[in-house]
N, C-alpha and C positions, 0 to 999 in steps of 0.2 A: 369242570362237568362233565362226567357220563351220559353224554342222553342216551345211548342206546342201553345203557340200563334200565334207564330210568324210565322209557318206554316198556323192555321187556316186565318189570316192576308190576306198572298196569295193566298189562294185559294178562299177564302168564302168571300161574304160577310155579314152585319151584316141587319133586314130589314129595318133599317133608310137606311142606304148605297144604298141598292138596290132601294129603293124608291128616293129616290136623283140623281138616276142615270138614272131611268126610267120617273121622271119627272111624277109620281104618288105618291099617299099617303100610307103610310106605311099599310094601310087597305083593300086597291089596291092589297098590294102583301100580303098579309095574305090570303085572299079571292083568289090569284093565287095559293100557296101553299096549303089551305084547296079543290079546287077545282081539282088539279094533274095537274094544267098547268106549274107549276116551281118545281122541285123537292129543298128538304129541311133536314137537319138533326137536330136536337134539343141539347140545349146544356146541360147538369146533371142540369143546373141554368133554363131548361123548357125553353131556347129563340131558335128562330128561326136562322139557317145560309144556306143562297144561295148558290149557286156552281155557281163561276165567268165563269169556262166552260160551265156550262148549256145554264147559260145568252147567252153565245157568240154562242152555238149550237140551241140553241132556236128561235137564228136572235136579241137580247133585248138587244146585242152589239156586234161592229166590233170586227172582231178579229184583235191582234195585229200581 
C-alpha cells in the first residue's frame, strides 16, 4: 500500500481535478497558482497539487 499517495489524495487536488471542480480550464488554475491566488506545492515530478483546505478557506469550495 502506498501510504504517501493515499494522504496526498485525501488532502490535495491535481490541477486537472481542481479545474473540473471549479469548472475552469487547467490553464486558469495554473494562472491562479502563478499569480498567488491559489497556493500549491510541486511534486518531485514537477506537477502542482492544490490543497483542498485552501480552496475551502478561499471560498472556492463549500466546507463539509
